[in-house]
PALUM-177616 format. One record per atom (N, C-alpha, C, O, CB): residue number from 1; residue in one letter; x, y, z. Coordinates in Angstrom, 2 decimals, always signed. Glycine has a CB too. Layout:
BEGIN
{seq->NUM type->A u->X v->Y w->Z}
...
// end
This chain:
BEGIN
{seq->1 type->M u->+37.46 v->-69.40 w->+32.39}
{seq->1 type->M u->+38.09 v->-68.24 w->+32.98}
{seq->1 type->M u->+37.82 v->-67.03 w->+32.08}
{seq->1 type->M u->+37.79 v->-67.15 w->+30.86}
{seq->1 type->M u->+39.62 v->-68.48 w->+33.17}
{seq->2 type->D u->+37.62 v->-65.89 w->+32.69}
{seq->2 type->D u->+37.35 v->-64.66 w->+31.97}
{seq->2 type->D u->+38.57 v->-64.23 w->+31.15}
{seq->2 type->D u->+39.70 v->-64.55 w->+31.50}
{seq->2 type->D u->+36.96 v->-63.55 w->+32.95}
{seq->3 type->L u->+38.32 v->-63.54 w->+30.08}
{seq->3 type->L u->+39.38 v->-63.09 w->+29.17}
{seq->3 type->L u->+40.41 v->-62.22 w->+29.89}
{seq->3 type->L u->+41.61 v->-62.38 w->+29.68}
{seq->3 type->L u->+38.78 v->-62.32 w->+28.00}
{seq->4 type->L u->+39.95 v->-61.30 w->+30.73}
{seq->4 type->L u->+40.88 v->-60.43 w->+31.45}
{seq->4 type->L u->+41.70 v->-61.20 w->+32.48}
{seq->4 type->L u->+42.86 v->-60.87 w->+32.72}
{seq->4 type->L u->+40.12 v->-59.29 w->+32.13}
{seq->5 type->E u->+41.10 v->-62.21 w->+33.08}
{seq->5 type->E u->+41.84 v->-63.07 w->+34.02}
{seq->5 type->E u->+42.92 v->-63.85 w->+33.29}
{seq->5 type->E u->+44.03 v->-64.02 w->+33.80}
{seq->5 type->E u->+40.88 v->-64.03 w->+34.75}
{seq->6 type->Q u->+42.60 v->-64.34 w->+32.09}
{seq->6 type->Q u->+43.59 v->-65.06 w->+31.29}
{seq->6 type->Q u->+44.75 v->-64.15 w->+30.91}
{seq->6 type->Q u->+45.91 v->-64.55 w->+30.95}
{seq->6 type->Q u->+42.94 v->-65.64 w->+30.03}
{seq->7 type->A u->+44.42 v->-62.92 w->+30.54}
{seq->7 type->A u->+45.46 v->-61.96 w->+30.17}
{seq->7 type->A u->+46.35 v->-61.64 w->+31.37}
{seq->7 type->A u->+47.57 v->-61.53 w->+31.23}
{seq->7 type->A u->+44.84 v->-60.68 w->+29.61}
{seq->8 type->K u->+45.75 v->-61.50 w->+32.54}
{seq->8 type->K u->+46.52 v->-61.21 w->+33.76}
{seq->8 type->K u->+47.42 v->-62.40 w->+34.09}
{seq->8 type->K u->+48.58 v->-62.20 w->+34.45}
{seq->8 type->K u->+45.57 v->-60.91 w->+34.96}
{seq->9 type->A u->+46.91 v->-63.62 w->+33.96}
{seq->9 type->A u->+47.72 v->-64.81 w->+34.23}
{seq->9 type->A u->+48.88 v->-64.90 w->+33.25}
{seq->9 type->A u->+49.99 v->-65.26 w->+33.63}
{seq->9 type->A u->+46.86 v->-66.08 w->+34.15}
{seq->10 type->Y u->+48.63 v->-64.57 w->+31.99}
{seq->10 type->Y u->+49.69 v->-64.59 w->+30.97}
{seq->10 type->Y u->+50.75 v->-63.54 w->+31.30}
{seq->10 type->Y u->+51.95 v->-63.79 w->+31.19}
{seq->10 type->Y u->+49.10 v->-64.34 w->+29.56}
{seq->11 type->E u->+50.28 v->-62.37 w->+31.70}
{seq->11 type->E u->+51.19 v->-61.27 w->+32.02}
{seq->11 type->E u->+52.09 v->-61.62 w->+33.22}
{seq->11 type->E u->+53.26 v->-61.24 w->+33.25}
{seq->11 type->E u->+50.39 v->-60.00 w->+32.31}
{seq->12 type->D u->+51.53 v->-62.33 w->+34.19}
{seq->12 type->D u->+52.27 v->-62.66 w->+35.41}
{seq->12 type->D u->+53.15 v->-63.90 w->+35.26}
{seq->12 type->D u->+54.00 v->-64.16 w->+36.11}
{seq->12 type->D u->+51.31 v->-62.87 w->+36.54}
{seq->13 type->A u->+52.96 v->-64.67 w->+34.20}
{seq->13 type->A u->+53.70 v->-65.92 w->+34.02}
{seq->13 type->A u->+55.18 v->-65.63 w->+33.76}
{seq->13 type->A u->+55.53 v->-64.67 w->+33.09}
{seq->13 type->A u->+53.10 v->-66.73 w->+32.85}
{seq->14 type->K u->+56.02 v->-66.49 w->+34.31}
{seq->14 type->K u->+57.45 v->-66.38 w->+34.08}
{seq->14 type->K u->+57.77 v->-66.89 w->+32.69}
{seq->14 type->K u->+57.25 v->-67.93 w->+32.27}
{seq->14 type->K u->+58.25 v->-67.18 w->+35.15}
{seq->15 type->M u->+58.61 v->-66.18 w->+31.98}
{seq->15 type->M u->+58.93 v->-66.55 w->+30.61}
{seq->15 type->M u->+60.41 v->-66.92 w->+30.46}
{seq->15 type->M u->+60.93 v->-66.90 w->+29.35}
{seq->15 type->M u->+58.59 v->-65.40 w->+29.67}
{seq->16 type->S u->+61.07 v->-67.26 w->+31.55}
{seq->16 type->S u->+62.48 v->-67.63 w->+31.45}
{seq->16 type->S u->+62.62 v->-69.14 w->+31.34}
{seq->16 type->S u->+61.76 v->-69.89 w->+31.81}
{seq->16 type->S u->+63.27 v->-67.09 w->+32.67}
{seq->17 type->H u->+63.69 v->-69.57 w->+30.74}
{seq->17 type->H u->+64.02 v->-71.00 w->+30.57}
{seq->17 type->H u->+62.92 v->-71.74 w->+29.81}
{seq->17 type->H u->+62.51 v->-72.83 w->+30.21}
{seq->17 type->H u->+64.24 v->-71.66 w->+31.94}
{seq->18 type->M u->+62.45 v->-71.13 w->+28.73}
{seq->18 type->M u->+61.41 v->-71.76 w->+27.92}
{seq->18 type->M u->+62.05 v->-72.47 w->+26.72}
{seq->18 type->M u->+63.03 v->-72.00 w->+26.16}
{seq->18 type->M u->+60.38 v->-70.71 w->+27.45}
{seq->19 type->S u->+61.46 v->-73.60 w->+26.36}
{seq->19 type->S u->+61.90 v->-74.28 w->+25.15}
{seq->19 type->S u->+61.34 v->-73.53 w->+23.94}
{seq->19 type->S u->+60.48 v->-72.65 w->+24.09}
{seq->19 type->S u->+61.45 v->-75.78 w->+25.14}
{seq->20 type->T u->+61.82 v->-73.88 w->+22.77}
{seq->20 type->T u->+61.35 v->-73.21 w->+21.56}
{seq->20 type->T u->+59.85 v->-73.43 w->+21.37}
{seq->20 type->T u->+59.13 v->-72.51 w->+21.00}
{seq->20 type->T u->+62.13 v->-73.70 w->+20.34}
{seq->21 type->S u->+59.38 v->-74.63 w->+21.60}
{seq->21 type->S u->+57.95 v->-74.90 w->+21.43}
{seq->21 type->S u->+57.12 v->-74.14 w->+22.46}
{seq->21 type->S u->+56.00 v->-73.72 w->+22.16}
{seq->21 type->S u->+57.67 v->-76.41 w->+21.54}
{seq->22 type->D u->+57.66 v->-73.96 w->+23.67}
{seq->22 type->D u->+56.96 v->-73.16 w->+24.67}
{seq->22 type->D u->+56.87 v->-71.70 w->+24.23}
{seq->22 type->D u->+55.84 v->-71.05 w->+24.44}
{seq->22 type->D u->+57.68 v->-73.26 w->+26.02}
{seq->23 type->K u->+57.94 v->-71.19 w->+23.63}
{seq->23 type->K u->+57.94 v->-69.81 w->+23.14}
{seq->23 type->K u->+56.91 v->-69.63 w->+22.03}
{seq->23 type->K u->+56.21 v->-68.62 w->+21.98}
{seq->23 type->K u->+59.33 v->-69.41 w->+22.65}
{seq->24 type->V u->+56.84 v->-70.60 w->+21.13}
{seq->24 type->V u->+55.88 v->-70.52 w->+20.03}
{seq->24 type->V u->+54.46 v->-70.54 w->+20.58}
{seq->24 type->V u->+53.63 v->-69.74 w->+20.15}
{seq->24 type->V u->+56.10 v->-71.69 w->+19.04}
{seq->25 type->S u->+54.18 v->-71.43 w->+21.51}
{seq->25 type->S u->+52.82 v->-71.50 w->+22.06}
{seq->25 type->S u->+52.50 v->-70.25 w->+22.88}
{seq->25 type->S u->+51.36 v->-69.80 w->+22.88}
{seq->25 type->S u->+52.66 v->-72.76 w->+22.93}
{seq->26 type->A u->+53.49 v->-69.70 w->+23.58}
{seq->26 type->A u->+53.26 v->-68.47 w->+24.34}
{seq->26 type->A u->+52.97 v->-67.30 w->+23.41}
{seq->26 type->A u->+52.12 v->-66.46 w->+23.70}
{seq->26 type->A u->+54.48 v->-68.15 w->+25.23}
{seq->27 type->S u->+53.67 v->-67.24 w->+22.29}
{seq->27 type->S u->+53.45 v->-66.18 w->+21.31}
{seq->27 type->S u->+52.05 v->-66.30 w->+20.70}
{seq->27 type->S u->+51.36 v->-65.30 w->+20.52}
{seq->27 type->S u->+54.52 v->-66.24 w->+20.20}
{seq->28 type->R u->+51.64 v->-67.51 w->+20.40}
{seq->28 type->R u->+50.30 v->-67.73 w->+19.84}
{seq->28 type->R u->+49.21 v->-67.38 w->+20.85}
{seq->28 type->R u->+48.18 v->-66.82 w->+20.49}
{seq->28 type->R u->+50.14 v->-69.18 w->+19.38}
{seq->29 type->E u->+49.45 v->-67.73 w->+22.11}
{seq->29 type->E u->+48.50 v->-67.41 w->+23.18}
{seq->29 type->E u->+48.36 v->-65.89 w->+23.31}
{seq->29 type->E u->+47.26 v->-65.38 w->+23.47}
{seq->29 type->E u->+48.94 v->-68.03 w->+24.52}
{seq->30 type->A u->+49.48 v->-65.18 w->+23.25}
{seq->30 type->A u->+49.45 v->-63.72 w->+23.34}
{seq->30 type->A u->+48.65 v->-63.15 w->+22.18}
{seq->30 type->A u->+47.84 v->-62.24 w->+22.37}
{seq->30 type->A u->+50.87 v->-63.14 w->+23.35}
{seq->31 type->K u->+48.87 v->-63.67 w->+20.99}
{seq->31 type->K u->+48.14 v->-63.19 w->+19.82}
{seq->31 type->K u->+46.64 v->-63.42 w->+19.99}
{seq->31 type->K u->+45.83 v->-62.54 w->+19.68}
{seq->31 type->K u->+48.64 v->-63.88 w->+18.55}
{seq->32 type->R u->+46.28 v->-64.59 w->+20.48}
{seq->32 type->R u->+44.86 v->-64.91 w->+20.70}
{seq->32 type->R u->+44.24 v->-63.94 w->+21.69}
{seq->32 type->R u->+43.14 v->-63.42 w->+21.47}
{seq->32 type->R u->+44.70 v->-66.35 w->+21.21}
{seq->33 type->L u->+44.95 v->-63.68 w->+22.80}
{seq->33 type->L u->+44.44 v->-62.78 w->+23.82}
{seq->33 type->L u->+44.31 v->-61.35 w->+23.29}
{seq->33 type->L u->+43.31 v->-60.68 w->+23.53}
{seq->33 type->L u->+45.36 v->-62.79 w->+25.05}
{seq->34 type->I u->+45.32 v->-60.90 w->+22.57}
{seq->34 type->I u->+45.30 v->-59.54 w->+22.04}
{seq->34 type->I u->+44.14 v->-59.34 w->+21.08}
{seq->34 type->I u->+43.45 v->-58.33 w->+21.13}
{seq->34 type->I u->+46.64 v->-59.21 w->+21.34}
{seq->35 type->L u->+43.92 v->-60.31 w->+20.19}
{seq->35 type->L u->+42.82 v->-60.19 w->+19.24}
{seq->35 type->L u->+41.46 v->-60.23 w->+19.93}
{seq->35 type->L u->+40.54 v->-59.50 w->+19.54}
{seq->35 type->L u->+42.90 v->-61.32 w->+18.21}
{seq->36 type->A u->+41.33 v->-61.06 w->+20.95}
{seq->36 type->A u->+40.06 v->-61.14 w->+21.68}
{seq->36 type->A u->+39.80 v->-59.85 w->+22.46}
{seq->36 type->A u->+38.67 v->-59.36 w->+22.50}
{seq->36 type->A u->+40.06 v->-62.35 w->+22.64}
{seq->37 type->I u->+40.84 v->-59.32 w->+23.08}
{seq->37 type->I u->+40.68 v->-58.07 w->+23.82}
{seq->37 type->I u->+40.37 v->-56.94 w->+22.86}
{seq->37 type->I u->+39.59 v->-56.04 w->+23.18}
{seq->37 type->I u->+41.97 v->-57.74 w->+24.64}
{seq->38 type->N u->+40.97 v->-56.96 w->+21.68}
{seq->38 type->N u->+40.71 v->-55.94 w->+20.68}
{seq->38 type->N u->+39.24 v->-55.91 w->+20.26}
{seq->38 type->N u->+38.66 v->-54.84 w->+20.07}
{seq->38 type->N u->+41.59 v->-56.16 w->+19.45}
{seq->39 type->E u->+38.64 v->-57.08 w->+20.13}
{seq->39 type->E u->+37.21 v->-57.14 w->+19.79}
{seq->39 type->E u->+36.37 v->-56.46 w->+20.88}
{seq->39 type->E u->+35.43 v->-55.73 w->+20.58}
{seq->39 type->E u->+36.76 v->-58.60 w->+19.60}
{seq->40 type->R u->+36.71 v->-56.73 w->+22.13}
{seq->40 type->R u->+35.98 v->-56.10 w->+23.23}
{seq->40 type->R u->+36.26 v->-54.59 w->+23.26}
{seq->40 type->R u->+35.37 v->-53.80 w->+23.55}
{seq->40 type->R u->+36.38 v->-56.74 w->+24.58}
{seq->41 type->Y u->+37.50 v->-54.21 w->+22.94}
{seq->41 type->Y u->+37.86 v->-52.79 w->+22.93}
{seq->41 type->Y u->+37.05 v->-52.03 w->+21.88}
{seq->41 type->Y u->+36.63 v->-50.89 w->+22.12}
{seq->41 type->Y u->+39.37 v->-52.61 w->+22.68}
{seq->42 type->K u->+36.84 v->-52.64 w->+20.72}
{seq->42 type->K u->+36.08 v->-51.99 w->+19.65}
{seq->42 type->K u->+34.67 v->-51.64 w->+20.11}
{seq->42 type->K u->+34.10 v->-50.63 w->+19.68}
{seq->42 type->K u->+36.01 v->-52.89 w->+18.43}
{seq->43 type->E u->+34.11 v->-52.47 w->+20.99}
{seq->43 type->E u->+32.74 v->-52.24 w->+21.46}
{seq->43 type->E u->+32.69 v->-51.18 w->+22.56}
{seq->43 type->E u->+31.78 v->-50.35 w->+22.59}
{seq->43 type->E u->+32.14 v->-53.54 w->+21.97}
{seq->44 type->T u->+33.69 v->-51.21 w->+23.47}
{seq->44 type->T u->+33.61 v->-50.37 w->+24.67}
{seq->44 type->T u->+34.49 v->-49.14 w->+24.64}
{seq->44 type->T u->+34.20 v->-48.16 w->+25.34}
{seq->44 type->T u->+33.96 v->-51.18 w->+25.85}
{seq->45 type->K u->+35.58 v->-49.15 w->+23.84}
{seq->45 type->K u->+36.55 v->-48.05 w->+23.80}
{seq->45 type->K u->+37.14 v->-47.76 w->+25.18}
{seq->45 type->K u->+37.44 v->-46.61 w->+25.52}
{seq->45 type->K u->+35.89 v->-46.78 w->+23.23}
{seq->46 type->D u->+37.30 v->-48.82 w->+25.98}
{seq->46 type->D u->+37.86 v->-48.69 w->+27.33}
{seq->46 type->D u->+39.39 v->-48.59 w->+27.23}
{seq->46 type->D u->+40.04 v->-49.49 w->+26.70}
{seq->46 type->D u->+37.44 v->-49.89 w->+28.22}
{seq->47 type->E u->+39.96 v->-47.50 w->+27.75}
{seq->47 type->E u->+41.40 v->-47.28 w->+27.65}
{seq->47 type->E u->+42.21 v->-48.32 w->+28.42}
{seq->47 type->E u->+43.36 v->-48.59 w->+28.06}
{seq->47 type->E u->+41.74 v->-45.89 w->+28.16}
{seq->48 type->S u->+41.66 v->-48.89 w->+29.47}
{seq->48 type->S u->+42.39 v->-49.92 w->+30.23}
{seq->48 type->S u->+42.62 v->-51.16 w->+29.37}
{seq->48 type->S u->+43.63 v->-51.84 w->+29.53}
{seq->48 type->S u->+41.63 v->-50.30 w->+31.51}
{seq->49 type->L u->+41.69 v->-51.45 w->+28.46}
{seq->49 type->L u->+41.88 v->-52.57 w->+27.54}
{seq->49 type->L u->+43.01 v->-52.28 w->+26.57}
{seq->49 type->L u->+43.79 v->-53.18 w->+26.23}
{seq->49 type->L u->+40.58 v->-52.87 w->+26.78}
{seq->50 type->M u->+43.10 v->-51.04 w->+26.12}
{seq->50 type->M u->+44.18 v->-50.66 w->+25.21}
{seq->50 type->M u->+45.53 v->-50.80 w->+25.91}
{seq->50 type->M u->+46.49 v->-51.30 w->+25.32}
{seq->50 type->M u->+43.98 v->-49.20 w->+24.70}
{seq->51 type->D u->+45.60 v->-50.37 w->+27.16}
{seq->51 type->D u->+46.84 v->-50.49 w->+27.93}
{seq->51 type->D u->+47.23 v->-51.96 w->+28.11}
{seq->51 type->D u->+48.41 v->-52.31 w->+28.01}
{seq->51 type->D u->+46.70 v->-49.82 w->+29.30}
{seq->52 type->L u->+46.25 v->-52.80 w->+28.36}
{seq->52 type->L u->+46.50 v->-54.23 w->+28.53}
{seq->52 type->L u->+47.02 v->-54.82 w->+27.21}
{seq->52 type->L u->+47.96 v->-55.62 w->+27.22}
{seq->52 type->L u->+45.22 v->-54.97 w->+28.99}
{seq->53 type->M u->+46.42 v->-54.45 w->+26.09}
{seq->53 type->M u->+46.89 v->-54.95 w->+24.80}
{seq->53 type->M u->+48.33 v->-54.51 w->+24.54}
{seq->53 type->M u->+49.12 v->-55.28 w->+24.00}
{seq->53 type->M u->+45.97 v->-54.47 w->+23.67}
{seq->54 type->K u->+48.66 v->-53.29 w->+24.90}
{seq->54 type->K u->+50.03 v->-52.79 w->+24.70}
{seq->54 type->K u->+51.02 v->-53.59 w->+25.53}
{seq->54 type->K u->+52.10 v->-53.94 w->+25.04}
{seq->54 type->K u->+50.11 v->-51.31 w->+25.06}
{seq->55 type->R u->+50.68 v->-53.87 w->+26.80}
{seq->55 type->R u->+51.58 v->-54.65 w->+27.66}
{seq->55 type->R u->+51.77 v->-56.06 w->+27.13}
{seq->55 type->R u->+52.88 v->-56.59 w->+27.14}
{seq->55 type->R u->+51.04 v->-54.71 w->+29.10}
{seq->56 type->L u->+50.69 v->-56.69 w->+26.66}
{seq->56 type->L u->+50.79 v->-58.03 w->+26.10}
{seq->56 type->L u->+51.62 v->-58.03 w->+24.82}
{seq->56 type->L u->+52.38 v->-58.97 w->+24.56}
{seq->56 type->L u->+49.39 v->-58.60 w->+25.82}
{seq->57 type->T u->+51.49 v->-56.98 w->+24.03}
{seq->57 type->T u->+52.25 v->-56.88 w->+22.80}
{seq->57 type->T u->+53.74 v->-56.77 w->+23.08}
{seq->57 type->T u->+54.55 v->-57.36 w->+22.37}
{seq->57 type->T u->+51.78 v->-55.69 w->+21.98}
{seq->58 type->V u->+54.11 v->-56.01 w->+24.11}
{seq->58 type->V u->+55.52 v->-55.88 w->+24.47}
{seq->58 type->V u->+56.08 v->-57.25 w->+24.87}
{seq->58 type->V u->+57.18 v->-57.62 w->+24.45}
{seq->58 type->V u->+55.70 v->-54.86 w->+25.63}
{seq->59 type->K u->+55.34 v->-57.97 w->+25.68}
{seq->59 type->K u->+55.79 v->-59.30 w->+26.12}
{seq->59 type->K u->+55.89 v->-60.26 w->+24.94}
{seq->59 type->K u->+56.83 v->-61.05 w->+24.85}
{seq->59 type->K u->+54.84 v->-59.87 w->+27.20}
{seq->60 type->K u->+54.92 v->-60.19 w->+24.04}
{seq->60 type->K u->+54.91 v->-61.04 w->+22.85}
{seq->60 type->K u->+56.12 v->-60.74 w->+21.97}
{seq->60 type->K u->+56.76 v->-61.66 w->+21.46}
{seq->60 type->K u->+53.61 v->-60.85 w->+22.05}
{seq->61 type->K u->+56.44 v->-59.47 w->+21.78}
{seq->61 type->K u->+57.59 v->-59.10 w->+20.96}
{seq->61 type->K u->+58.90 v->-59.59 w->+21.56}
{seq->61 type->K u->+59.81 v->-59.98 w->+20.83}
{seq->61 type->K u->+57.64 v->-57.58 w->+20.77}
{seq->62 type->K u->+59.00 v->-59.57 w->+22.89}
{seq->62 type->K u->+60.21 v->-60.08 w->+23.55}
{seq->62 type->K u->+60.38 v->-61.57 w->+23.28}
{seq->62 type->K u->+61.49 v->-62.04 w->+23.04}
{seq->62 type->K u->+60.15 v->-59.81 w->+25.06}
{seq->63 type->I u->+59.28 v->-62.29 w->+23.34}
{seq->63 type->I u->+59.34 v->-63.73 w->+23.09}
{seq->63 type->I u->+59.72 v->-63.98 w->+21.63}
{seq->63 type->I u->+60.58 v->-64.81 w->+21.35}
{seq->63 type->I u->+57.97 v->-64.41 w->+23.42}
{seq->64 type->E u->+59.09 v->-63.27 w->+20.72}
{seq->64 type->E u->+59.36 v->-63.47 w->+19.30}
{seq->64 type->E u->+60.78 v->-63.06 w->+18.94}
{seq->64 type->E u->+61.38 v->-63.63 w->+18.03}
{seq->64 type->E u->+58.37 v->-62.69 w->+18.46}
{seq->65 type->K u->+61.33 v->-62.09 w->+19.63}
{seq->65 type->K u->+62.71 v->-61.68 w->+19.40}
{seq->65 type->K u->+63.64 v->-62.83 w->+19.72}
{seq->65 type->K u->+64.62 v->-63.06 w->+19.01}
{seq->65 type->K u->+63.06 v->-60.44 w->+20.23}
{seq->66 type->R u->+63.35 v->-63.56 w->+20.78}
{seq->66 type->R u->+64.18 v->-64.70 w->+21.17}
{seq->66 type->R u->+63.96 v->-65.90 w->+20.25}
{seq->66 type->R u->+64.82 v->-66.78 w->+20.18}
{seq->66 type->R u->+63.88 v->-65.09 w->+22.61}
{seq->67 type->L u->+62.84 v->-65.93 w->+19.57}
{seq->67 type->L u->+62.57 v->-67.01 w->+18.62}
{seq->67 type->L u->+63.35 v->-66.83 w->+17.31}
{seq->67 type->L u->+63.53 v->-67.78 w->+16.56}
{seq->67 type->L u->+61.09 v->-67.09 w->+18.32}
{seq->68 type->G u->+63.79 v->-65.62 w->+17.06}
{seq->68 type->G u->+64.45 v->-65.31 w->+15.80}
{seq->68 type->G u->+65.65 v->-66.19 w->+15.52}
{seq->68 type->G u->+65.89 v->-66.53 w->+14.36}
{seq->68 type->G u->+64.88 v->-63.89 w->+15.80}
{seq->69 type->G u->+66.40 v->-66.56 w->+16.52}
{seq->69 type->G u->+67.56 v->-67.41 w->+16.32}
{seq->69 type->G u->+68.75 v->-66.64 w->+15.77}
{seq->69 type->G u->+68.66 v->-65.44 w->+15.51}
{seq->69 type->G u->+67.22 v->-68.53 w->+15.41}
{seq->70 type->L u->+69.85 v->-67.34 w->+15.60}
{seq->70 type->L u->+71.06 v->-66.75 w->+15.06}
{seq->70 type->L u->+71.06 v->-66.89 w->+13.55}
{seq->70 type->L u->+70.58 v->-67.89 w->+13.02}
{seq->70 type->L u->+72.30 v->-67.40 w->+15.66}
{seq->71 type->P u->+71.61 v->-65.90 w->+12.87}
{seq->71 type->P u->+71.70 v->-66.05 w->+11.40}
{seq->71 type->P u->+72.71 v->-67.15 w->+11.04}
{seq->71 type->P u->+73.77 v->-67.27 w->+11.65}
{seq->71 type->P u->+72.13 v->-64.69 w->+10.75}
{seq->72 type->T u->+72.34 v->-67.93 w->+10.05}
{seq->72 type->T u->+73.23 v->-69.02 w->+9.63}
{seq->72 type->T u->+74.16 v->-68.55 w->+8.54}
{seq->72 type->T u->+73.81 v->-67.70 w->+7.73}
{seq->72 type->T u->+72.42 v->-70.22 w->+9.15}
{seq->73 type->E u->+75.35 v->-69.11 w->+8.53}
{seq->73 type->E u->+76.33 v->-68.76 w->+7.51}
{seq->73 type->E u->+76.26 v->-69.78 w->+6.38}
{seq->73 type->E u->+75.96 v->-70.95 w->+6.60}
{seq->73 type->E u->+77.76 v->-68.70 w->+8.11}
{seq->74 type->L u->+76.54 v->-69.32 w->+5.17}
{seq->74 type->L u->+76.50 v->-70.22 w->+4.01}
{seq->74 type->L u->+77.83 v->-70.90 w->+3.80}
{seq->74 type->L u->+77.97 v->-71.69 w->+2.86}
{seq->74 type->L u->+76.11 v->-69.46 w->+2.76}
// end
């Protein structure tokens, strides 16, 4: 599957009711996609790629925020 198709599928995927391991794998997948798109962006300077990276980053940050967990008391 093409890189942009993978990014679109990731963007459209539902992220509710995920287990912790699902969140970790989703975060890693987002990182992989963002880095791969960034390599293509460096070559083409296409603004649509930058917008796609920004949208993926927002979704990744939301997932990672939920991974943070509650602070533990001593």
